[in-house]
Each structure stands twice: as structure tokens, then as C-alpha cells.
N, C-alpha and C positions, 0 to 999 in steps of 0.2 A: 743458209746455204745451204743446209744437208738434208731439206730435203728430195733436192733440185738430184743433187748430189747418188743420192739414194734413190733417187725414181732413174739415173742412169744406173745400173746397177741391175738393178734388173727391172727385165725388162717387163711391161704389164701380159693384165690375160692376152689382147688380144694377140700380143706380137706372140706369147704364149703358144697361144692355139696354131698361127701361120708354122712358125719349126716342127710342130708334129706334126701340122696338116704334108709341109714339105714332105716330113721324116720318110712317114707314113710308103708318101710317095717316091722317091728314089726308092725302099724299097717294095713296093710295087712294079718299079718297073723293071731291079732286074733276076727279084725273082723266076727262080726258072716254070714254075708251075699253076696253071692257069688260073684254081678254082685260089689257091693263095692270096693270087695276085689280087681277085675279084675280088676277094672278105676286106686283102687289105684299103683297097675304091675305095667301100666302103668307110672304112674310118679316115681317110684322105675326103670323102664329102661331110663326114661332120665333126671332121674338125674346120673344114672351113665351114660352115651352113654357119660352125659358133663362133669363130671367128669373126664374122659381116657384122652376125646378135651386136658381141660383144664390142666392134669399131661405133655400133652405128648405136647403140646406149651411150657408149661416148660420146657422140654427136645430139644427142636427144638426150639428158641428165632425169633422172627423176621415172626414170623410168621402170613399170615392174624387172626385176631378175629370172629369163628361165631356170637357168643354165644353175643348179649347182653342187657351190662349185668343190670343194672339197670334199663331197665322193662320190661326186664325178658321175651324176646321177642327176635323170634328166624328172623333172617333177609332173604329177599325173594329169592330162593333161583333159579339161570339167570346160564340157556343151551349153551351159544355158538353155533349155528348152521349150 
């Protein structure tokens, strides 16, 4: 019972990212400055991309996480050639 109740109170990572995307989209839509709105749209795109990634990780557990949660940074991408 405690786990279910706690989960319903605290939004999932996917929900948090989607809420942030909606927030910044509304802010961008209401911005009177096109440059500022464009910068906000970049944030919207990033949050939506991360929300999709988080949702796909829920569907495929055990997949490596690419978003460094608390720091809000992205890990460096290395390619093996």
C-alpha cells in the first residue's frame, strides 16, 4: 500500500519531463520576443526528447540511462571506431 500511494504522489521522471516541456512551450508561446521564444523552444525539444527516452527505458528495463538525473547534464558521447 505504501509504495503505491507514494508513487501516485511523486510524478515519474517521464511525467516531470513532460510537464517541463509543456511549461516551456506555454512560455515560448506567450513570449513577445522571437529570439527568446526560439531559445525556449530548444528547451521544449530537449525535454520532450528526454521524456521519450525515459518512457522507452521504462518499456525496456535494463537499458543504460543517458541522462544524468540530479546534475541535469548529458554524458559525453564516445564512439568506438
